[in-house]
N, C-alpha and C positions, 0 to 999 in steps of 0.2 A: 503409412507412418507419418509422412510429412503433413498430412491433413490434421492428424491428432496434435502434432506439435504446433501447427498454425492456430488451431483452436485454443490450445493452452496459452499461447502467447497473446492471443486476442483477449482472453479472460484476464491475464495479468495486466494488460494495458487498461482494460475497463476498471479493474480493481485499483490501479494507480490513480486513475481519474477520480474514483470514489474517495480515495484517501486525500487527494488534493482538495476536493470540495469540502470534505469533512474538516480538514485542517483550516481552511479559509473561513469556515463557519464560526470558528472560535473568535474571529475578529468582530463579529456582529452580535449585539446583545440578543439573547433569547433565540438565536437561530438554531441552536442544538436542541431546543425544546420543541421545535416544530416536528411534524410527522416525518418529513424528510430527514431532519437531523437525528431523530430517534432511530430511523431505519439505518442510516449510515453509521450510527454508533454501534448498532448490533453487528454490523459486518466489519467495521474497522477496528473497534476497541480490542477484540480478541487477538488481532494481529499486532497492534501497537503495544499492548500491555507487556509482553516479554522484553521489548526494547526499552520501555520506560523503567523496568526493574534494573536493567543492565547499565543504561546510559543516564547518569544523573543530570538534572536540569542545570543550566548555567544561569543562575539568578532567576529571572522571570521567563527565560527562553528555554523551551523544551526542544532539544535537538534530536530526540529519539526518532521522529519521523524521517529525518534525513538518513539515518542508519537503516530504517525500514525500507526506504526507497532504494538505497544501495543494494540491499539484499534482493529486492525484486529485480533490479537491474542485473545482478549476478545470475539470478535464476533465468532471466531471458537470454543472457549470453551463453549460459550452459545449455539451454534448449537449442540455440542456434548451432552450437558445436555438435550436439547430438544429431541434429538434422544433417549437418555436413558429413558426419561420420556414417550415418545410416545410408545416405544417398550414394 
């Protein structure tokens, strides 16, 4: 069971890095139109979209990714608690 939890936590970590890269790509012109940008958009936008509907932007700043990262962090903490409980 701990192996499964470790794999899920590794996937969450990789997904968090993909989100960071995708968000940073918005700072560079035409970066999201590249092949990597389009791939990251396909895997990141479905996750970010519900947060964008809930959290309104503050002027030109979109803070919904911060909430998305908090949810991923809570999921990781929950998995750690499950691992402690199962062990």
